[in-house]
SEDOFI-421241 format. One record per residue: chain; x, y, z of N, C-alpha, C in turn. Coordinates in Angstrom, 3 decimals, always signed. Example, Ala and Ser with C-alpha at 12.3 -4.5 7.8 and 13.67 -1.06 7.14 Angstrom:
BEGIN
kette; nxx; nyy; nzz; caxx; cayy; cazz; cxx; cyy; czz
A; +13.190; -5.690; +7.800; +12.300; -4.500; +7.800; +13.200; -3.300; +7.800
A; +12.850; -2.250; +7.080; +13.670; -1.060; +7.140; +12.900; +0.030; +7.870
//
This chain:
BEGIN
kette; nxx; nyy; nzz; caxx; cayy; cazz; cxx; cyy; czz
A; +53.400; -54.355; +42.340; +53.330; -53.027; +41.806; +53.800; -52.056; +42.872
A; +54.421; -51.056; +42.337; +54.932; -50.062; +43.250; +53.923; -48.947; +43.388
A; +54.192; -48.126; +44.385; +53.279; -47.007; +44.625; +53.283; -46.013; +43.472
A; +54.419; -45.817; +42.844; +54.481; -44.864; +41.728; +53.709; -45.376; +40.525
A; +53.672; -46.688; +40.300; +52.917; -47.247; +39.185; +51.422; -47.089; +39.421
A; +50.985; -47.256; +40.633; +49.566; -47.106; +40.970; +49.161; -45.640; +40.826
A; +50.001; -44.704; +41.225; +49.704; -43.286; +41.126; +49.618; -42.855; +39.673
A; +50.541; -43.372; +38.803; +50.504; -43.018; +37.381; +49.235; -43.555; +36.738
A; +48.851; -44.797; +37.125; +47.655; -45.405; +36.538; +46.403; -44.632; +36.951
A; +46.291; -44.178; +38.187; +45.116; -43.446; +38.637; +45.067; -42.051; +38.017
A; +46.243; -41.418; +37.789; +46.272; -40.115; +37.137; +45.839; -40.256; +35.675
A; +46.303; -41.337; +35.012; +45.938; -41.565; +33.622; +44.444; -41.859; +33.510
A; +43.890; -42.558; +34.440; +42.475; -42.886; +34.377; +41.591; -41.655; +34.624
A; +42.080; -40.613; +35.284; +41.326; -39.375; +35.491; +41.401; -38.490; +34.248
A; +42.537; -38.478; +33.581; +42.728; -37.596; +32.416; +41.886; -38.037; +31.223
A; +41.708; -39.268; +30.968; +40.975; -39.745; +29.784; +39.510; -39.297; +29.845
A; +38.741; -39.517; +30.904; +37.353; -39.017; +30.936; +37.282; -37.495; +30.914
A; +38.285; -36.851; +31.545; +38.304; -35.398; +31.548; +38.517; -34.855; +30.129
A; +39.432; -35.446; +29.365; +39.665; -35.029; +27.973; +38.437; -35.298; +27.099
A; +37.760; -36.412; +27.311; +36.546; -36.728; +26.554; +35.457; -35.688; +26.868
A; +35.328; -35.330; +28.113; +34.326; -34.340; +28.521; +34.630; -32.965; +27.938
A; +35.880; -32.542; +27.956; +36.275; -31.252; +27.379; +36.058; -31.263; +25.871
A; +36.371; -32.369; +25.200; +36.164; -32.478; +23.748; +34.677; -32.385; +23.405
A; +33.833; -33.062; +24.167; +32.386; -32.991; +23.932; +31.857; -31.579; +24.154
A; +32.338; -30.904; +25.184; +31.899; -29.532; +25.449; +32.336; -28.598; +24.317
A; +33.542; -28.772; +23.811; +34.035; -27.937; +22.705; +33.220; -28.189; +21.442
A; +32.914; -29.452; +21.155; +32.100; -29.772; +19.975; +30.683; -29.203; +20.114
A; +30.108; -29.277; +21.293; +28.766; -28.729; +21.512; +28.766; -27.216; +21.348
A; +29.783; -26.554; +21.877; +29.880; -25.094; +21.744; +30.054; -24.698; +20.280
A; +30.884; -25.418; +19.547; +31.093; -25.121; +18.124; +29.814; -25.357; +17.330
A; +29.095; -26.427; +17.629; +27.842; -26.706; +16.932; +26.785; -25.646; +17.201
A; +26.668; -25.215; +18.450; +25.710; -24.173; +18.819; +26.064; -22.842; +18.149
A; +27.350; -22.515; +18.125; +27.786; -21.268; +17.483; +27.481; -21.299; +15.990
A; +27.728; -22.417; +15.337; +27.428; -22.545; +13.911; +25.922; -22.393; +13.663
A; +25.115; -23.031; +14.491; +23.662; -22.952; +14.337; +23.168; -21.520; +14.512
A; +23.691; -20.778; +15.520; +23.303; -19.381; +15.743; +23.695; -18.494; +14.574
A; +24.876; -18.735; +14.007; +25.321; -17.924; +12.862; +24.435; -18.173; +11.648
A; +23.947; -19.372; +11.464; +23.063; -19.678; +10.343; +21.682; -19.071; +10.551
A; +21.223; -18.964; +11.785; +19.912; -18.402; +12.095; +19.916; -16.882; +12.057
A; +21.017; -16.245; +12.293; +21.114; -14.798; +12.424; +20.673; -14.051; +11.157
A; +21.153; -14.382; +9.941; +20.757; -13.578; +8.771; +19.253; -13.623; +8.488
A; +18.626; -14.764; +8.638; +17.199; -14.831; +8.326; +16.372; -14.071; +9.353
A; +16.812; -14.034; +10.604; +16.057; -13.330; +11.631; +16.232; -11.815; +11.511
A; +17.425; -11.367; +11.118; +17.668; -9.930; +11.059; +17.300; -9.322; +9.707
A; +17.169; -10.139; +8.675; +16.813; -9.617; +7.351; +15.366; -9.134; +7.377
A; +15.120; -7.896; +6.943; +13.743; -7.406; +6.942; +12.914; -8.155; +5.903
A; +11.711; -8.472; +6.280; +10.825; -9.174; +5.353; +10.300; -8.164; +4.344
A; +10.398; -8.518; +3.091; +9.950; -7.608; +2.041; +8.434; -7.557; +2.014
A; +7.939; -6.362; +2.046; +6.498; -6.179; +1.939; +6.098; -6.401; +0.484
A; +4.938; -6.939; +0.260; +4.516; -7.123; -1.128; +4.393; -5.764; -1.807
A; +4.711; -5.716; -3.081; +4.619; -4.420; -3.767; +3.176; -3.925; -3.777
A; +2.995; -2.621; -3.715; +1.627; -2.100; -3.724; +0.956; -2.421; -5.058
A; -0.341; -2.598; -5.035; -1.030; -2.904; -6.289; -0.923; -1.734; -7.264
A; -0.945; -2.070; -8.527; -0.871; -1.034; -9.559; -2.100; -0.132; -9.461
A; -1.915; +1.160; -9.660; -3.078; +2.061; -9.558; -4.067; +1.793; -10.688
A; -5.320; +2.004; -10.376; -6.390; +1.830; -11.364; -6.902; +3.225; -11.720
A; -6.643; +3.653; -12.947; -7.078; +4.964; -13.412; -8.229; +4.789; -14.390
A; -9.109; +5.783; -14.405; -10.226; +5.785; -15.347; -10.413; +7.208; -15.849
A; -10.086; +7.420; -17.111; -10.188; +8.755; -17.711; -11.598; +8.963; -18.258
A; -12.154; +10.115; -17.954; -13.465; +10.493; -18.471; -13.279; +11.514; -19.585
A; -14.222; +11.534; -20.509; -14.197; +12.570; -21.543; -14.339; +13.934; -20.885
A; -13.863; +14.953; -21.570; -13.927; +16.298; -20.995; -15.375; +16.775; -20.904
A; -15.613; +17.647; -19.953; -16.932; +18.225; -19.725; -16.866; +19.706; -20.089
A; -17.881; +20.187; -20.777; -18.047; +21.612; -21.039; -19.393; +22.004; -20.451
A; -19.343; +22.902; -19.442; -20.544; +23.211; -18.669; -20.675; +24.717; -18.518
A; -21.912; +25.228; -18.683; -22.205; +26.624; -18.340; -22.361; +26.699; -16.834
A; -21.643; +27.637; -16.245; -21.739; +27.809; -14.799; -22.965; +28.645; -14.458
A; -23.450; +28.484; -13.242; -24.676; +29.155; -12.813; -24.549; +30.666; -12.768
A; -23.372; +31.199; -12.491; -23.230; +32.647; -12.370; -22.724; +33.250; -13.676
A; -23.428; +34.237; -14.158; -23.057; +34.998; -15.371; -22.922; +34.082; -16.580
A; -22.126; +34.532; -17.529; -21.897; +33.749; -18.752; -20.515; +33.129; -18.704
A; -20.302; +32.278; -17.745; -19.003; +31.622; -17.590; -19.128; +30.176; -18.029
A; -18.050; +29.646; -18.609; -18.024; +28.265; -19.092; -16.840; +27.553; -18.436
A; -17.085; +26.344; -18.003; -16.039; +25.503; -17.427; -15.782; +24.343; -18.376
A; -14.533; +24.195; -18.767; -14.097; +23.079; -19.595; -13.124; +22.289; -18.729
A; -13.520; +21.099; -18.316; -12.709; +20.324; -17.377; -12.596; +18.868; -17.831
A; -11.394; +18.352; -17.749; -11.133; +16.937; -17.996; -10.595; +16.323; -16.720
A; -11.101; +15.167; -16.366; -10.661; +14.524; -15.130; -10.331; +13.058; -15.374
A; -9.427; +12.556; -14.542; -9.112; +11.133; -14.481; -9.277; +10.717; -13.031
A; -9.983; +9.620; -12.815; -10.239; +9.137; -11.461; -9.263; +8.024; -11.110
A; -8.711; +8.087; -9.916; -7.919; +6.969; -9.396; -8.866; +6.182; -8.500
A; -9.028; +4.903; -8.823; -10.023; +4.070; -8.142; -9.356; +3.021; -7.273
A; -10.158; +2.457; -6.380; -9.642; +1.463; -5.435; -9.266; +0.166; -6.142
A; -10.121; -0.305; -7.048; -9.849; -1.588; -7.691; -10.498; -1.643; -9.079
A; -10.229; -2.723; -9.754; -10.735; -2.909; -11.120; -12.256; -3.084; -11.133
A; -12.809; -3.652; -10.074; -14.263; -3.855; -10.014; -14.984; -2.504; -9.999
A; -14.411; -1.521; -9.336; -15.021; -0.190; -9.306; -15.003; +0.427; -10.691
A; -13.885; +0.253; -11.413; -13.815; +0.800; -12.769; -14.860; +0.138; -13.671
A; -15.014; -1.156; -13.550; -16.009; -1.868; -14.360; -17.417; -1.371; -14.045
A; -17.705; -1.207; -12.752; -19.038; -0.745; -12.347; -19.298; +0.672; -12.858
A; -18.312; +1.561; -12.739; -18.491; +2.931; -13.231; -18.663; +2.946; -14.754
A; -17.946; +2.099; -15.435; -18.052; +2.055; -16.889; -19.421; +1.539; -17.331
A; -19.979; +0.589; -16.582; -21.313; +0.066; -16.913; -22.396; +1.134; -16.733
A; -22.221; +2.011; -15.764; -23.205; +3.054; -15.473; -22.672; +4.429; -15.861
A; -21.952; +4.499; -16.964; -21.331; +5.743; -17.410; -22.321; +6.891; -17.593
A; -23.487; +6.689; -18.182; -24.423; +7.820; -18.316; -24.814; +8.428; -16.972
A; -25.031; +7.609; -15.964; -25.387; +8.151; -14.661; -24.199; +8.870; -14.020
A; -22.999; +8.348; -14.204; -21.797; +9.003; -13.670; -21.635; +10.379; -14.307
A; -21.755; +10.440; -15.626; -21.614; +11.731; -16.314; -22.721; +12.699; -15.897
A; -23.937; +12.195; -15.698; -25.035; +13.057; -15.275; -24.770; +13.647; -13.890
A; -24.318; +12.822; -12.965; -24.008; +13.334; -11.627; -22.925; +14.412; -11.689
A; -21.906; +14.177; -12.505; -20.816; +15.141; -12.592; -21.237; +16.424; -13.299
A; -22.053; +16.304; -14.343; -22.539; +17.510; -15.029; -23.364; +18.378; -14.083
A; -24.226; +17.748; -13.291; -25.015; +18.514; -12.324; -24.114; +19.186; -11.285
A; -23.094; +18.477; -10.853; -22.163; +19.050; -9.878; -21.409; +20.233; -10.485
A; -20.896; +20.074; -11.695; -20.119; +21.145; -12.331; -20.975; +22.376; -12.609
A; -22.237; +22.174; -12.996; -23.091; +23.316; -13.328; -23.453; +24.149; -12.095
A; -23.347; +23.590; -10.885; -23.652; +24.326; -9.655; -22.463; +25.109; -9.111
A; -21.317; +25.022; -9.765; -20.112; +25.662; -9.230; -20.103; +27.168; -9.487
A; -19.320; +27.864; -8.673; -19.167; +29.307; -8.769; -17.797; +29.596; -9.395
A; -17.764; +30.440; -10.416; -16.526; +30.717; -11.143; -15.479; +31.372; -10.258
A; -15.881; +32.245; -9.356; -14.921; +32.927; -8.494; -14.206; +31.928; -7.576
A; -14.926; +30.940; -7.101; -14.300; +29.937; -6.238; -13.384; +29.016; -7.038
A; -13.803; +28.645; -8.243; -12.995; +27.737; -9.053; -11.693; +28.370; -9.539
A; -11.611; +29.678; -9.485; -10.402; +30.353; -9.929; -9.256; +30.181; -8.929
A; -9.553; +29.790; -7.697; -8.511; +29.624; -6.676; -8.128; +28.147; -6.538
A; -6.955; +27.909; -5.974; -6.522; +26.527; -5.730; -7.408; +25.838; -4.707
A; -7.809; +26.575; -3.690; -8.693; +26.002; -2.671; -10.030; +25.585; -3.280
A; -10.536; +26.382; -4.225; -11.785; +26.039; -4.900; -11.650; +24.786; -5.743
A; -10.511; +24.632; -6.389; -10.275; +23.416; -7.188; -10.189; +22.186; -6.287
A; -9.567; +22.346; -5.127; -9.484; +21.228; -4.189; -10.853; +20.887; -3.620
A; -11.678; +21.899; -3.370; -13.047; +21.645; -2.900; -13.845; +20.898; -3.964
A; -13.581; +21.214; -5.229; -14.256; +20.507; -6.319; -13.826; +19.040; -6.345
A; -12.553; +18.771; -6.094; -12.081; +17.382; -6.036; -12.832; +16.629; -4.940
A; -12.940; +17.243; -3.766; -13.671; +16.603; -2.663; -15.145; +16.404; -3.008
A; -15.725; +17.370; -3.706; -17.131; +17.259; -4.104; -17.329; +16.139; -5.128
A; -16.369; +15.965; -6.031; -16.463; +14.878; -7.020; -16.421; +13.530; -6.301
A; -15.519; +13.388; -5.337; -15.444; +12.133; -4.574; -16.754; +11.858; -3.847
A; -17.318; +12.890; -3.239; -18.568; +12.720; -2.502; -19.736; +12.417; -3.436
A; -19.722; +12.999; -4.634; -20.811; +12.777; -5.588; -20.794; +11.356; -6.136
A; -19.606; +10.798; -6.336; -19.510; +9.457; -6.916; -19.514; +8.348; -5.870
A; -19.418; +8.686; -4.589; -19.347; +7.670; -3.538; -20.631; +6.855; -3.356
A; -21.825; +7.434; -3.420; -23.033; +6.619; -3.209; -23.192; +5.563; -4.308
A; -23.856; +4.468; -3.971; -24.078; +3.416; -4.973; -24.851; +3.956; -6.166
A; -24.518; +3.447; -7.335; -25.211; +3.868; -8.553; -26.588; +3.212; -8.649
A; -26.691; +1.996; -8.118; -27.948; +1.252; -8.115; -28.098; +0.673; -6.711
A; -29.318; +0.664; -6.213; -29.524; +0.109; -4.875; -29.103; -1.352; -4.857
A; -28.450; -1.747; -3.777; -28.001; -3.123; -3.642; -26.544; -3.317; -4.034
A; -25.955; -2.342; -4.698; -24.546; -2.443; -5.062; -23.715; -1.651; -4.066
A; -22.440; -1.992; -3.963; -21.588; -1.206; -3.058; -21.291; +0.168; -3.648
A; -20.904; +1.088; -2.783; -20.531; +2.422; -3.241; -19.158; +2.403; -3.898
A; -18.865; +3.478; -4.582; -17.577; +3.589; -5.253; -16.567; +4.241; -4.324
A; -15.330; +3.798; -4.385; -14.261; +4.428; -3.620; -13.295; +5.079; -4.603
A; -13.439; +6.384; -4.746; -12.538; +7.164; -5.586; -11.446; +7.688; -4.673
A; -10.209; +7.240; -4.898; -9.126; +7.640; -3.999; -8.530; +8.989; -4.370
A; -8.630; +9.381; -5.649; -8.102; +10.679; -6.048; -8.758; +11.108; -7.352
A; -8.793; +12.410; -7.558; -9.297; +12.996; -8.798; -8.172; +13.843; -9.369
A; -7.808; +13.561; -10.602; -6.716; +14.273; -11.254; -7.270; +15.100; -12.408
A; -6.905; +16.365; -12.434; -7.335; +17.228; -13.537; -6.424; +16.997; -14.735
A; -7.031; +16.760; -15.903; -6.247; +16.654; -17.136; -6.442; +17.881; -18.005
A; -7.503; +18.618; -17.764; -7.764; +19.892; -18.441; -8.628; +20.734; -17.516
A; -8.338; +22.024; -17.492; -9.136; +22.912; -16.652; -9.082; +24.311; -17.252
A; -10.176; +24.691; -17.907; -10.282; +26.032; -18.503; -11.544; +26.670; -17.984
A; -11.393; +27.872; -17.465; -12.521; +28.619; -16.917; -12.609; +29.925; -17.714
A; -13.703; +30.087; -18.470; -13.855; +31.299; -19.297; -15.060; +32.056; -18.857
//
């Protein structure tokens, strides 16, 4: 063998492992890039929050009450927004006591205050506070989240 044949053989023997190594590195890089692209949408997509629960409303019959001052009459209809269905069931079971508490609250109101928006808002807060205590000892209190007026006449 000549020197040139030995040199060609040694050069060829270096290129084959080098090409195999470069091919493996290219395949690994392509595989990693593909994996990252598949992971990207799920990581960046915002997770959908569960929809809020449907509101629980409970409409009460209208109240007609003589106010404490002068000969004024309050005619008011309200709908309560409640925390859950269990609260509505509990209030419905004890409806006479709920109406009694509200009638007593309405009869103590002052007509001059109820004529203003601030007075109406104070009445909403008072209704929430009046219905919050438990109706019967041993039961949980009621959580009224909002009071909506459906009728409001002050004469």
